[in-house]
PARO-159699 format. One line per field, with one value per residue: x, y, z of N, C-alpha, C in turn; residue number from 0; residue in three letters. Coordinates in nm, 2 decimals, decimal comma. Layout:
residues N
n.px: [X_...]
n.py: [Y_...]
n.pz: [Z_...]
ca.px: [X_...]
ca.py: [Y_...]
ca.pz: [Z_...]
c.px: [X_...]
c.py: [Y_...]
c.pz: [Z_...]
seza: [NUM_...]
lumlo: [ALA_...]
This chain:
residues 302
n.px: [1,15_1,15_1,08_1,21_1,27_1,07_1,02_1,03_0,82_0,58_0,33_0,20_-0,08_-0,32_-0,60_-0,90_-0,94_-0,78_-0,47_-0,15_-0,12_0,07_0,10_0,11_0,21_0,19_0,04_-0,17_-0,21_-0,22_0,07_0,19_0,14_0,16_0,14_0,02_-0,04_-0,26_-0,28_-0,47_-0,42_-0,53_-0,57_-0,45_-0,50_-0,30_-0,25_-0,11_0,14_0,47_0,75_1,10_1,39_1,56_1,39_1,38_1,26_0,94_0,75_0,51_0,24_0,08_-0,15_0,01_0,25_0,49_0,55_0,80_0,86_1,04_1,07_1,13_1,05_0,76_0,47_0,42_0,64_0,81_0,96_0,90_0,83_0,75_0,55_0,43_0,53_0,64_0,87_1,07_0,98_0,82_0,55_0,24_-0,01_-0,22_-0,03_-0,04_0,08_0,37_0,69_0,99_1,31_1,43_1,70_1,85_1,97_1,81_1,66_1,34_1,01_0,73_0,39_0,12_-0,20_-0,21_-0,14_0,13_0,45_0,72_1,07_1,29_1,57_1,64_1,79_1,81_1,58_1,57_1,44_1,49_1,39_1,09_0,80_0,57_0,27_0,06_-0,29_-0,48_-0,51_-0,22_-0,22_-0,07_0,27_0,55_0,85_1,06_1,21_1,48_1,52_1,56_1,35_1,04_0,70_0,39_0,05_-0,28_-0,58_-0,89_-0,75_-0,65_-0,40_-0,09_0,21_0,55_0,86_1,20_1,43_1,69_1,69_1,48_1,35_1,14_0,84_0,88_0,71_0,35_0,10_-0,20_-0,51_-0,84_-0,98_-1,08_-1,33_-1,39_-1,36_-1,21_-0,91_-0,69_-0,50_-0,17_0,09_0,42_0,56_0,76_1,00_1,04_0,98_0,72_0,41_0,11_-0,22_-0,55_-0,88_-1,18_-1,31_-1,31_-1,10_-0,77_-0,49_-0,18_0,15_0,45_0,74_0,98_0,94_0,71_0,48_0,15_0,08_-0,12_-0,43_-0,67_-1,00_-1,08_-1,29_-1,64_-1,69_-1,55_-1,20_-1,01_-0,77_-0,46_-0,20_0,12_0,26_0,55_0,74_0,63_0,45_0,20_-0,09_-0,30_-0,63_-0,86_-1,20_-1,49_-1,73_-1,87_-2,22_-2,53_-2,88_-3,11_-3,41_-3,54_-3,64_-3,51_-3,25_-3,18_-3,18_-2,97_-2,76_-2,74_-2,67_-2,41_-2,25_-1,97_-1,81_-1,53_-1,23_-0,98_-0,76_-0,50_-0,33_-0,02_0,19_0,53_0,71_0,58_0,57_0,83_0,90_0,70_0,50_0,24_0,10_0,02_-0,25_-0,35_-0,31_-0,49_-0,46_-0,32_-0,50_-0,70_-0,56_-0,53_-0,80_-0,88_-0,72_-0,82_-0,93_-1,20_-1,26_-1,50]
n.py: [0,98_1,32_1,66_1,85_1,72_1,66_1,44_1,23_1,24_1,05_0,80_0,47_0,26_0,00_-0,18_-0,37_-0,60_-0,45_-0,32_-0,23_0,11_0,39_0,71_1,06_1,26_1,54_1,65_1,47_1,31_1,00_0,82_0,57_0,21_-0,11_-0,44_-0,75_-1,09_-1,38_-1,74_-1,77_-1,56_-1,32_-1,00_-0,97_-0,85_-0,68_-0,73_-0,59_-0,33_-0,19_0,02_-0,04_0,03_0,21_0,30_0,20_-0,04_-0,20_-0,38_-0,62_-0,78_-1,10_-1,38_-1,63_-1,56_-1,31_-1,03_-0,86_-0,55_-0,35_-0,01_0,18_0,05_0,01_-0,19_-0,53_-0,68_-0,85_-1,00_-1,30_-1,45_-1,74_-1,89_-2,14_-2,40_-2,36_-2,45_-2,32_-2,19_-1,96_-1,72_-1,87_-1,79_-1,51_-1,23_-0,97_-0,74_-0,53_-0,43_-0,23_-0,22_0,07_0,11_-0,13_-0,22_-0,37_-0,55_-0,68_-0,71_-0,93_-0,97_-1,21_-1,36_-1,61_-1,59_-1,55_-1,39_-1,30_-1,25_-1,12_-1,12_-0,88_-0,92_-1,20_-1,30_-1,48_-1,63_-1,50_-1,51_-1,65_-1,55_-1,63_-1,59_-1,41_-1,38_-1,35_-1,31_-1,15_-0,81_-0,57_-0,47_-0,32_-0,15_-0,03_0,30_0,28_0,04_-0,20_-0,32_-0,49_-0,44_-0,59_-0,63_-0,78_-0,92_-0,90_-0,93_-0,83_-0,73_-0,56_-0,68_-0,68_-0,73_-0,82_-0,80_-0,88_-1,08_-1,32_-1,50_-1,48_-1,28_-0,93_-0,74_-0,67_-0,47_-0,33_-0,29_-0,20_-0,42_-0,67_-0,74_-0,68_-0,70_-0,51_-0,36_-0,23_0,04_0,14_0,36_0,50_0,78_1,06_1,09_0,84_0,73_0,69_0,51_0,52_0,41_0,32_0,21_0,01_0,15_0,41_0,56_0,69_0,53_0,58_0,46_0,41_0,32_0,25_0,13_-0,01_0,06_0,20_0,53_0,73_0,85_0,97_1,09_1,03_0,98_0,90_0,66_0,36_0,39_0,34_0,40_0,55_0,79_0,94_1,26_1,27_1,47_1,71_1,84_1,69_1,47_1,22_1,08_0,82_0,73_0,51_0,26_-0,02_-0,08_-0,24_-0,18_-0,22_-0,40_-0,33_-0,04_0,11_0,00_0,09_0,37_0,39_0,29_0,49_0,71_0,66_0,65_0,78_0,87_0,98_1,19_1,30_1,57_1,62_1,85_1,93_2,09_2,18_2,15_1,98_1,76_1,68_1,60_1,43_1,52_1,58_1,35_1,30_1,20_1,31_1,58_1,86_2,09_2,00_1,83_2,01_2,16_1,96_1,92_2,17_2,20_2,01_1,92_1,84_1,66_1,62]
n.pz: [-0,99_-1,06_-1,01_-1,17_-1,40_-1,65_-1,80_-1,63_-1,47_-1,41_-1,37_-1,30_-1,38_-1,32_-1,44_-1,43_-1,70_-1,87_-2,02_-1,87_-1,79_-1,86_-1,73_-1,78_-1,53_-1,51_-1,73_-1,74_-1,95_-2,15_-2,18_-2,27_-2,31_-2,15_-2,23_-2,15_-2,23_-2,22_-2,23_-2,43_-2,60_-2,52_-2,36_-2,04_-1,72_-1,48_-1,12_-0,95_-0,95_-0,98_-0,99_-1,03_-0,82_-0,97_-1,16_-1,42_-1,49_-1,49_-1,27_-1,26_-1,11_-1,13_-1,16_-0,99_-1,11_-1,22_-1,44_-1,61_-1,74_-1,97_-1,91_-2,11_-2,34_-2,44_-2,50_-2,59_-2,50_-2,26_-1,96_-1,81_-1,50_-1,36_-1,10_-1,09_-1,04_-0,80_-0,67_-0,55_-0,34_-0,39_-0,42_-0,43_-0,51_-0,62_-0,70_-0,51_-0,42_-0,45_-0,35_-0,33_-0,18_-0,02_0,03_0,01_-0,28_-0,55_-0,40_-0,34_-0,23_-0,24_-0,19_-0,16_-0,23_-0,11_0,15_0,20_0,20_0,00_-0,04_-0,28_-0,50_-0,74_-0,98_-1,06_-0,96_-0,75_-0,46_-0,14_0,12_0,26_0,41_0,65_0,83_0,82_0,87_0,67_0,31_0,18_0,14_0,12_0,11_0,26_0,29_0,55_0,60_0,63_0,51_0,66_0,78_0,72_0,65_0,66_0,56_0,58_0,42_0,59_0,83_1,14_1,20_1,14_1,04_1,15_1,02_1,05_0,80_0,82_1,00_0,99_1,14_1,33_1,40_1,46_1,59_1,63_1,49_1,57_1,39_1,30_1,10_1,06_0,97_0,70_0,35_0,22_0,10_0,33_0,35_0,45_0,57_0,60_0,76_0,64_0,80_0,89_1,14_1,23_1,17_0,99_0,98_0,85_0,92_1,00_1,20_1,14_1,23_1,23_1,31_1,48_1,50_1,69_1,53_1,63_1,88_1,85_1,97_2,03_1,96_1,93_1,79_1,55_1,45_1,13_0,96_0,94_0,84_0,70_0,69_0,43_0,31_0,36_0,35_0,36_0,26_0,06_0,12_0,22_0,51_0,51_0,48_0,35_0,35_0,26_0,24_0,28_0,20_0,06_0,06_0,11_0,07_0,33_0,42_0,65_0,79_0,99_0,99_0,73_0,76_0,93_0,78_0,57_0,72_0,80_0,58_0,41_0,16_0,06_0,01_0,22_0,31_0,52_0,73_0,89_1,13_1,06_1,27_1,45_1,29_1,28_1,54_1,61_1,78_1,71_1,71_1,96_2,13_2,36_2,36_2,33_2,16_1,94_1,84_1,76_1,57_1,37_1,30_1,20_0,97_0,80_0,47_0,29_0,00_-0,21]
ca.px: [1,07_1,21_1,00_1,29_1,28_0,94_1,00_1,03_0,70_0,49_0,28_0,14_-0,21_-0,37_-0,74_-0,95_-0,96_-0,71_-0,33_-0,10_-0,11_0,17_0,03_0,19_0,16_0,18_-0,07_-0,27_-0,23_-0,17_0,19_0,20_0,08_0,24_0,04_0,05_-0,14_-0,27_-0,27_-0,57_-0,38_-0,61_-0,51_-0,47_-0,47_-0,21_-0,31_-0,02_0,25_0,57_0,88_1,22_1,45_1,61_1,28_1,40_1,18_0,81_0,72_0,36_0,20_-0,04_-0,18_0,12_0,36_0,51_0,60_0,88_0,86_1,13_0,99_1,15_1,00_0,62_0,42_0,40_0,76_0,83_1,02_0,80_0,88_0,63_0,55_0,34_0,59_0,66_0,97_1,17_0,91_0,76_0,41_0,16_-0,14_-0,22_0,07_-0,12_0,15_0,51_0,76_1,13_1,38_1,49_1,84_1,92_1,94_1,78_1,58_1,20_0,91_0,60_0,28_0,03_-0,32_-0,19_-0,10_0,28_0,53_0,85_1,17_1,36_1,68_1,58_1,86_1,78_1,45_1,59_1,38_1,58_1,31_0,94_0,75_0,44_0,21_-0,06_-0,41_-0,55_-0,42_-0,14_-0,27_0,03_0,40_0,61_0,98_1,09_1,29_1,62_1,53_1,59_1,23_0,93_0,57_0,29_-0,09_-0,36_-0,72_-0,96_-0,65_-0,64_-0,26_0,02_0,33_0,68_0,97_1,34_1,48_1,82_1,67_1,33_1,30_1,01_0,79_0,93_0,59_0,23_0,03_-0,34_-0,60_-0,98_-1,00_-1,11_-1,47_-1,41_-1,27_-1,14_-0,77_-0,67_-0,36_-0,10_0,21_0,52_0,59_0,90_1,11_1,06_0,96_0,58_0,33_-0,03_-0,31_-0,69_-0,96_-1,33_-1,37_-1,30_-0,99_-0,63_-0,40_-0,04_0,24_0,60_0,81_1,10_0,90_0,59_0,37_0,05_0,10_-0,23_-0,52_-0,77_-1,11_-1,06_-1,42_-1,74_-1,70_-1,42_-1,08_-0,94_-0,64_-0,39_-0,07_0,19_0,33_0,69_0,83_0,56_0,38_0,06_-0,13_-0,43_-0,70_-0,98_-1,30_-1,60_-1,76_-1,99_-2,32_-2,66_-2,99_-3,18_-3,55_-3,58_-3,62_-3,41_-3,12_-3,15_-3,14_-2,83_-2,66_-2,73_-2,61_-2,27_-2,18_-1,89_-1,72_-1,45_-1,09_-0,95_-0,62_-0,46_-0,20_0,05_0,30_0,66_0,77_0,52_0,60_0,97_0,91_0,59_0,41_0,10_0,04_-0,02_-0,39_-0,39_-0,29_-0,61_-0,42_-0,28_-0,63_-0,77_-0,49_-0,57_-0,94_-0,88_-0,65_-0,88_-1,01_-1,27_-1,27_-1,61]
ca.py: [1,09_1,45_1,77_1,92_1,64_1,63_1,30_1,13_1,26_0,96_0,70_0,36_0,22_-0,12_-0,19_-0,50_-0,62_-0,35_-0,33_-0,13_0,24_0,49_0,84_1,18_1,32_1,68_1,68_1,37_1,23_0,87_0,81_0,44_0,10_-0,23_-0,54_-0,89_-1,18_-1,51_-1,85_-1,75_-1,44_-1,21_-0,92_-1,01_-0,74_-0,70_-0,71_-0,49_-0,27_-0,12_0,05_-0,08_0,15_0,30_0,34_0,15_-0,16_-0,21_-0,51_-0,64_-0,91_-1,17_-1,50_-1,72_-1,51_-1,17_-1,00_-0,74_-0,47_-0,24_0,11_0,25_-0,03_-0,03_-0,29_-0,67_-0,74_-0,86_-1,12_-1,36_-1,54_-1,82_-1,96_-2,25_-2,52_-2,32_-2,53_-2,23_-2,12_-1,84_-1,70_-1,96_-1,73_-1,38_-1,14_-0,86_-0,62_-0,54_-0,31_-0,23_-0,17_0,20_0,11_-0,25_-0,22_-0,50_-0,63_-0,65_-0,80_-0,96_-1,04_-1,28_-1,40_-1,73_-1,55_-1,55_-1,28_-1,35_-1,14_-1,16_-1,04_-0,84_-0,96_-1,33_-1,34_-1,59_-1,60_-1,50_-1,56_-1,66_-1,51_-1,68_-1,54_-1,33_-1,46_-1,35_-1,29_-1,03_-0,70_-0,47_-0,49_-0,19_-0,14_0,09_0,40_0,23_-0,09_-0,31_-0,39_-0,50_-0,44_-0,66_-0,63_-0,88_-0,90_-0,95_-0,95_-0,71_-0,70_-0,54_-0,76_-0,62_-0,83_-0,78_-0,87_-0,94_-1,20_-1,34_-1,62_-1,45_-1,15_-0,84_-0,70_-0,66_-0,34_-0,36_-0,20_-0,26_-0,46_-0,81_-0,77_-0,62_-0,75_-0,40_-0,33_-0,12_0,08_0,21_0,43_0,55_0,92_1,08_1,07_0,70_0,69_0,66_0,45_0,55_0,31_0,34_0,09_0,01_0,23_0,55_0,62_0,67_0,50_0,61_0,37_0,44_0,21_0,21_0,05_-0,08_0,11_0,29_0,67_0,82_0,84_1,08_1,05_1,08_0,97_0,82_0,53_0,29_0,46_0,23_0,44_0,66_0,81_1,07_1,32_1,23_1,58_1,81_1,79_1,66_1,33_1,21_0,96_0,80_0,66_0,46_0,12_-0,06_-0,13_-0,27_-0,13_-0,33_-0,39_-0,27_0,11_0,15_-0,03_0,17_0,50_0,38_0,28_0,62_0,81_0,62_0,66_0,89_0,84_1,11_1,19_1,42_1,61_1,66_1,93_1,93_2,19_2,12_2,12_1,86_1,65_1,64_1,54_1,34_1,57_1,59_1,22_1,29_1,21_1,38_1,72_1,92_2,19_1,92_1,78_2,12_2,19_1,86_1,94_2,29_2,18_1,91_1,97_1,72_1,67_1,53]
ca.pz: [-1,03_-1,02_-1,07_-1,26_-1,52_-1,69_-1,86_-1,52_-1,39_-1,46_-1,27_-1,37_-1,32_-1,37_-1,43_-1,48_-1,84_-1,95_-2,00_-1,77_-1,85_-1,80_-1,74_-1,75_-1,40_-1,53_-1,82_-1,73_-2,08_-2,15_-2,26_-2,34_-2,24_-2,14_-2,25_-2,12_-2,29_-2,16_-2,33_-2,54_-2,66_-2,48_-2,26_-1,90_-1,63_-1,36_-0,99_-0,88_-1,03_-0,91_-1,05_-0,95_-0,76_-1,07_-1,25_-1,56_-1,51_-1,43_-1,23_-1,26_-1,04_-1,19_-1,08_-0,98_-1,19_-1,24_-1,57_-1,60_-1,86_-1,98_-1,91_-2,23_-2,45_-2,42_-2,59_-2,53_-2,47_-2,12_-1,91_-1,72_-1,39_-1,32_-0,98_-1,10_-0,98_-0,66_-0,61_-0,48_-0,23_-0,43_-0,39_-0,51_-0,55_-0,69_-0,65_-0,48_-0,38_-0,47_-0,29_-0,34_-0,07_-0,05_0,06_-0,04_-0,42_-0,61_-0,31_-0,35_-0,16_-0,30_-0,11_-0,24_-0,16_-0,04_0,29_0,21_0,15_-0,04_-0,07_-0,39_-0,56_-0,87_-1,10_-1,10_-0,90_-0,66_-0,33_-0,02_0,24_0,25_0,54_0,68_0,95_0,80_0,88_0,54_0,19_0,19_0,05_0,11_0,17_0,26_0,36_0,63_0,53_0,63_0,44_0,74_0,82_0,62_0,71_0,58_0,60_0,51_0,41_0,71_0,93_1,22_1,25_1,05_1,09_1,13_1,00_1,03_0,69_0,85_1,08_0,96_1,22_1,40_1,39_1,56_1,67_1,55_1,50_1,55_1,32_1,29_0,96_1,05_0,92_0,57_0,24_0,16_0,13_0,42_0,32_0,56_0,52_0,69_0,74_0,57_0,89_0,91_1,27_1,26_1,07_1,00_0,92_0,88_0,97_0,99_1,30_1,10_1,30_1,18_1,42_1,46_1,59_1,69_1,47_1,71_1,99_1,81_2,06_1,98_2,01_1,92_1,68_1,53_1,37_1,00_0,89_1,01_0,77_0,69_0,63_0,36_0,26_0,44_0,29_0,39_0,16_0,07_0,16_0,29_0,63_0,47_0,47_0,28_0,38_0,18_0,32_0,20_0,22_-0,02_0,15_0,04_0,14_0,41_0,41_0,77_0,78_1,09_0,93_0,62_0,81_0,99_0,67_0,50_0,81_0,82_0,45_0,39_0,06_0,04_0,03_0,31_0,32_0,66_0,74_1,02_1,14_1,04_1,40_1,51_1,21_1,31_1,67_1,63_1,88_1,67_1,73_2,09_2,14_2,48_2,34_2,26_2,06_1,83_1,78_1,70_1,45_1,27_1,25_1,12_0,85_0,71_0,36_0,23_-0,14_-0,24]
c.px: [1,13_1,13_1,08_1,30_1,14_0,92_0,99_0,90_0,58_0,44_0,21_0,02_-0,25_-0,52_-0,79_-0,98_-0,88_-0,56_-0,28_-0,08_-0,01_0,12_0,13_0,13_0,14_0,05_-0,19_-0,30_-0,16_-0,04_0,21_0,14_0,17_0,14_0,09_-0,07_-0,14_-0,25_-0,36_-0,54_-0,47_-0,54_-0,55_-0,42_-0,38_-0,29_-0,23_0,09_0,34_0,69_0,99_1,29_1,51_1,51_1,29_1,31_1,05_0,78_0,57_0,33_0,07_-0,06_-0,06_0,23_0,37_0,57_0,68_0,89_0,97_1,05_1,01_1,11_0,86_0,58_0,40_0,53_0,79_0,91_0,93_0,87_0,75_0,65_0,46_0,40_0,61_0,77_1,07_1,10_0,85_0,62_0,33_0,03_-0,12_-0,12_0,00_-0,05_0,30_0,58_0,91_1,19_1,44_1,64_1,92_1,88_1,92_1,70_1,43_1,12_0,78_0,51_0,18_-0,09_-0,32_-0,13_0,05_0,34_0,67_0,94_1,26_1,48_1,63_1,66_1,82_1,65_1,46_1,53_1,49_1,51_1,16_0,89_0,60_0,39_0,09_-0,18_-0,49_-0,45_-0,35_-0,19_-0,17_0,16_0,47_0,74_0,99_1,19_1,44_1,63_1,55_1,47_1,12_0,80_0,47_0,15_-0,17_-0,51_-0,79_-0,86_-0,63_-0,50_-0,17_0,14_0,46_0,78_1,10_1,40_1,62_1,81_1,52_1,28_1,16_0,97_0,84_0,82_0,47_0,16_-0,11_-0,41_-0,74_-1,01_-1,04_-1,25_-1,49_-1,31_-1,19_-0,99_-0,76_-0,53_-0,30_0,03_0,30_0,56_0,74_1,02_1,14_1,03_0,82_0,51_0,19_-0,11_-0,46_-0,75_-1,11_-1,39_-1,36_-1,18_-0,86_-0,54_-0,25_0,05_0,38_0,67_0,93_1,06_0,78_0,47_0,27_0,07_-0,02_-0,32_-0,61_-0,88_-1,10_-1,20_-1,51_-1,76_-1,56_-1,31_-1,00_-0,81_-0,59_-0,25_-0,01_0,25_0,48_0,78_0,76_0,48_0,23_0,04_-0,27_-0,50_-0,82_-1,07_-1,42_-1,61_-1,88_-2,09_-2,45_-2,78_-3,07_-3,33_-3,60_-3,55_-3,51_-3,27_-3,08_-3,11_-3,00_-2,73_-2,64_-2,65_-2,46_-2,19_-2,10_-1,78_-1,65_-1,31_-1,06_-0,80_-0,60_-0,33_-0,15_0,16_0,43_0,73_0,71_0,55_0,74_0,97_0,80_0,49_0,26_0,03_-0,01_-0,17_-0,44_-0,37_-0,40_-0,57_-0,38_-0,41_-0,70_-0,70_-0,52_-0,71_-0,95_-0,82_-0,71_-0,95_-1,07_-1,30_-1,38_-1,61]
c.py: [1,22_1,56_1,85_1,85_1,59_1,49_1,20_1,14_1,18_0,87_0,59_0,31_0,09_-0,13_-0,32_-0,49_-0,51_-0,37_-0,23_0,00_0,32_0,63_0,95_1,25_1,47_1,72_1,59_1,29_1,09_0,87_0,68_0,33_-0,02_-0,35_-0,68_-0,97_-1,31_-1,62_-1,84_-1,62_-1,33_-1,13_-0,96_-0,89_-0,77_-0,67_-0,61_-0,45_-0,20_-0,10_0,00_0,05_0,25_0,35_0,30_0,03_-0,15_-0,35_-0,52_-0,78_-0,97_-1,29_-1,60_-1,68_-1,36_-1,15_-0,87_-0,68_-0,37_-0,11_0,18_0,17_-0,07_-0,13_-0,42_-0,74_-0,74_-0,99_-1,17_-1,46_-1,61_-1,89_-2,08_-2,37_-2,49_-2,40_-2,45_-2,15_-1,99_-1,83_-1,79_-1,90_-1,60_-1,29_-1,00_-0,73_-0,64_-0,41_-0,33_-0,17_-0,04_0,20_-0,01_-0,26_-0,36_-0,59_-0,59_-0,75_-0,81_-1,03_-1,10_-1,32_-1,54_-1,72_-1,56_-1,43_-1,33_-1,23_-1,20_-1,07_-1,01_-0,90_-1,10_-1,38_-1,47_-1,55_-1,61_-1,56_-1,57_-1,65_-1,56_-1,62_-1,46_-1,42_-1,46_-1,32_-1,15_-0,92_-0,58_-0,51_-0,35_-0,19_-0,02_0,18_0,35_0,10_-0,21_-0,39_-0,39_-0,51_-0,49_-0,65_-0,72_-0,85_-0,97_-0,99_-0,83_-0,66_-0,67_-0,60_-0,69_-0,73_-0,77_-0,86_-0,93_-1,07_-1,23_-1,46_-1,60_-1,31_-1,05_-0,79_-0,69_-0,53_-0,36_-0,25_-0,27_-0,29_-0,60_-0,84_-0,71_-0,68_-0,64_-0,41_-0,21_-0,08_0,15_0,27_0,47_0,69_0,94_1,06_0,93_0,65_0,64_0,59_0,48_0,45_0,34_0,21_0,11_0,11_0,38_0,63_0,60_0,65_0,52_0,52_0,42_0,31_0,16_0,11_-0,04_-0,05_0,20_0,43_0,76_0,78_0,96_1,03_1,11_1,07_0,89_0,68_0,47_0,37_0,35_0,27_0,55_0,67_0,94_1,12_1,30_1,34_1,69_1,76_1,78_1,51_1,33_1,08_0,95_0,71_0,61_0,31_0,08_-0,13_-0,16_-0,23_-0,25_-0,30_-0,31_-0,12_0,16_0,12_0,06_0,31_0,50_0,37_0,41_0,71_0,78_0,63_0,79_0,86_0,97_1,09_1,32_1,44_1,67_1,74_1,93_2,04_2,11_2,07_1,99_1,74_1,59_1,56_1,44_1,39_1,57_1,46_1,20_1,31_1,29_1,53_1,79_2,02_2,12_1,87_1,89_2,16_2,09_1,89_2,07_2,27_2,07_1,98_1,85_1,75_1,57_1,50]
c.pz: [-0,98_-1,09_-1,17_-1,40_-1,56_-1,74_-1,75_-1,44_-1,44_-1,34_-1,36_-1,30_-1,39_-1,34_-1,48_-1,63_-1,93_-1,93_-1,90_-1,85_-1,78_-1,83_-1,71_-1,63_-1,41_-1,61_-1,80_-1,85_-2,07_-2,24_-2,34_-2,26_-2,25_-2,14_-2,22_-2,17_-2,22_-2,27_-2,44_-2,62_-2,64_-2,37_-2,12_-1,81_-1,52_-1,23_-0,91_-0,97_-0,94_-0,99_-0,97_-0,90_-0,86_-1,17_-1,39_-1,59_-1,44_-1,40_-1,21_-1,20_-1,11_-1,11_-1,10_-1,08_-1,18_-1,38_-1,55_-1,73_-1,85_-2,00_-2,05_-2,36_-2,43_-2,53_-2,52_-2,50_-2,32_-2,09_-1,80_-1,62_-1,34_-1,19_-0,97_-1,03_-0,83_-0,59_-0,53_-0,37_-0,26_-0,40_-0,49_-0,56_-0,63_-0,62_-0,63_-0,45_-0,40_-0,42_-0,30_-0,22_-0,10_-0,04_0,01_-0,19_-0,47_-0,52_-0,32_-0,27_-0,23_-0,21_-0,20_-0,16_-0,10_0,10_0,31_0,15_0,12_-0,08_-0,17_-0,42_-0,70_-0,99_-1,15_-1,04_-0,82_-0,52_-0,22_0,10_0,19_0,39_0,55_0,82_0,94_0,80_0,75_0,43_0,21_0,09_0,03_0,18_0,16_0,34_0,44_0,56_0,53_0,56_0,52_0,79_0,71_0,69_0,61_0,64_0,52_0,51_0,53_0,81_1,01_1,26_1,13_1,11_1,06_1,12_0,99_0,92_0,71_0,94_1,08_1,04_1,28_1,37_1,49_1,65_1,57_1,59_1,47_1,47_1,30_1,14_0,95_0,99_0,78_0,47_0,18_0,19_0,22_0,41_0,44_0,49_0,63_0,66_0,70_0,67_0,92_1,05_1,30_1,14_1,10_0,93_0,95_0,93_0,96_1,09_1,26_1,16_1,22_1,30_1,39_1,56_1,57_1,64_1,55_1,83_1,95_1,89_1,99_2,04_2,01_1,80_1,66_1,43_1,23_0,92_0,98_0,95_0,77_0,62_0,56_0,30_0,34_0,38_0,33_0,27_0,17_0,12_0,24_0,41_0,60_0,47_0,41_0,32_0,29_0,26_0,23_0,22_0,13_0,07_0,06_0,13_0,21_0,40_0,54_0,76_0,87_1,04_0,82_0,66_0,86_0,88_0,60_0,59_0,82_0,69_0,44_0,29_0,02_0,05_0,11_0,31_0,45_0,65_0,88_1,02_1,12_1,17_1,46_1,42_1,24_1,44_1,70_1,74_1,84_1,68_1,87_2,11_2,26_2,47_2,26_2,15_1,93_1,76_1,70_1,57_1,33_1,21_1,16_0,98_0,75_0,59_0,29_0,09_-0,18_-0,39]
seza: [0_1_2_3_4_5_6_7_8_9_10_11_12_13_14_15_16_17_18_19_20_21_22_23_24_25_26_27_28_29_30_31_32_33_34_35_36_37_38_39_40_41_42_43_44_45_46_47_48_49_50_51_52_53_54_55_56_57_58_59_60_61_62_63_64_65_66_67_68_69_70_71_72_73_74_75_76_77_78_79_80_81_82_83_84_85_86_87_88_89_90_91_92_93_94_95_96_97_98_99_100_101_102_103_104_105_106_107_108_109_110_111_112_113_114_115_116_117_118_119_120_121_122_123_124_125_126_127_128_129_130_131_132_133_134_135_136_137_138_139_140_141_142_143_144_145_146_147_148_149_150_151_152_153_154_155_156_157_158_159_160_161_162_163_164_165_166_167_168_169_170_171_172_173_174_175_176_177_178_179_180_181_182_183_184_185_186_187_188_189_190_191_192_193_194_195_196_197_198_199_200_201_202_203_204_205_206_207_208_209_210_211_212_213_214_215_216_217_218_219_220_221_222_223_224_225_226_227_228_229_230_231_232_233_234_235_236_237_238_239_240_241_242_243_244_245_246_247_248_249_250_251_252_253_254_255_256_257_258_259_260_261_262_263_264_265_266_267_268_269_270_271_272_273_274_275_276_277_278_279_280_281_282_283_284_285_286_287_288_289_290_291_292_293_294_295_296_297_298_299_300_301]
lumlo: [MET_SER_ALA_SER_ASP_VAL_THR_SER_CYS_VAL_TYR_ALA_SER_THR_THR_LYS_ASP_HIS_PRO_ILE_HIS_LEU_TRP_ASP_ALA_VAL_SER_GLY_GLN_LEU_ARG_CYS_THR_TYR_ARG_ALA_TYR_ASP_ALA_MET_ASP_GLU_ILE_THR_ALA_ALA_TYR_SER_VAL_ALA_PHE_ASN_SER_SER_GLY_THR_ARG_LEU_PHE_ALA_GLY_TYR_ASN_LYS_SER_ILE_ARG_VAL_PHE_ASP_VAL_HIS_ARG_PRO_GLY_ARG_GLU_PHE_LYS_GLN_TYR_SER_PHE_LEU_GLN_ASN_ASP_LYS_GLY_GLY_PRO_ALA_GLY_ILE_VAL_SER_SER_ILE_ALA_PHE_SER_PRO_THR_HIS_ASN_GLY_MET_LEU_ALA_MET_GLY_SER_TYR_ASN_GLN_ALA_THR_ALA_ILE_TYR_VAL_GLU_ASP_ASN_MET_GLU_PRO_LEU_TYR_VAL_LEU_HIS_GLY_GLN_ALA_GLY_GLY_VAL_THR_GLN_VAL_LEU_PHE_SER_LYS_ASP_GLY_ASN_TYR_LEU_TYR_THR_GLY_GLY_ARG_LYS_ASP_PRO_TYR_ILE_LEU_CYS_TRP_ASP_VAL_ARG_ASN_THR_VAL_ASP_ILE_VAL_TYR_LYS_LEU_TYR_ARG_SER_SER_GLU_ASN_THR_ASN_GLN_ARG_ILE_ALA_PHE_ASP_ILE_GLU_PRO_CYS_GLY_ARG_HIS_LEU_GLY_THR_GLY_GLY_GLN_ASP_GLY_LEU_VAL_HIS_ILE_TYR_ASP_LEU_GLN_THR_GLY_TYR_TRP_THR_GLY_SER_PHE_GLN_ALA_ALA_SER_ASP_THR_VAL_ASN_GLY_PHE_SER_PHE_HIS_PRO_SER_LEU_PRO_LEU_ALA_VAL_SER_SER_SER_GLY_HIS_ARG_ARG_PHE_SER_MET_LEU_ASP_SER_ASN_ASP_GLU_GLU_PHE_THR_LEU_SER_CYS_GLU_GLU_ASN_CYS_VAL_SER_VAL_TRP_GLY_PHE_SER_CYS_ALA_SER_LEU_ALA_ASP_GLY_ALA_TYR_PHE_ASP_ASP_ASN_ASP_PRO_SER_MET_GLN_LEU_GLU_THR_GLU_ILE_ASP_GLU_GLN_SER_LEU_GLN]
């Protein structure tokens, strides 16, 4: 995607009982759809979507299979790779997340709800490695900026696992987050410089980790409810967090009052100074000036 090329300003979305939609990021209009059908010739929805590195193909994850669409040929034409036999060690469950390496062309990772992550070659979809270690179904996979490391997170799993794709014998380190008691996907992201990772959790905090050491470097209170999404801007010193949790009213009045007081369904935009973004100083939880700057720059979008 390039801002100078309007035709490349698009994004894809998938929704239950609907085909994959390709949207114009400038006008918000629907450009085209990519449709997959099941054995009953009914539309089946994808669980995950991702463009390949060149942006020419759209990969969609389904139950025990993926379908690959040519971006320039919308409709129902696709190439399917099935994992029903699972004789090559591919994911046996729902493909919940897909990510492409930013440096190793043709390398992609797929996470599935059977607690496994597989790394493939795009050309022939041959599995290179299959990674096991997540306590729950894998909900997100993300490559580091240099493409040498892969980070995976799971449902009801309090740890983000770091893998070295050059040596997958063991886990490099684990990053803790509060997510063991929720079925929500808790998203994480790596900042543009590639040194820090930010992740939300049930405690309403955004935790920041140094990826060179795997050590916790700081945190800030992003919401009073579950922070289920956190993402850095790809070029500007900005970040966005989303919060909210589905709850049910309790008969006890005290519990009901507590539930209402903790609800915070919102999206918040955070701003940082360029200098602090470069050296990671704004992640220092002991620096009150950095905390104040973060609080002032928050804009809640209800």
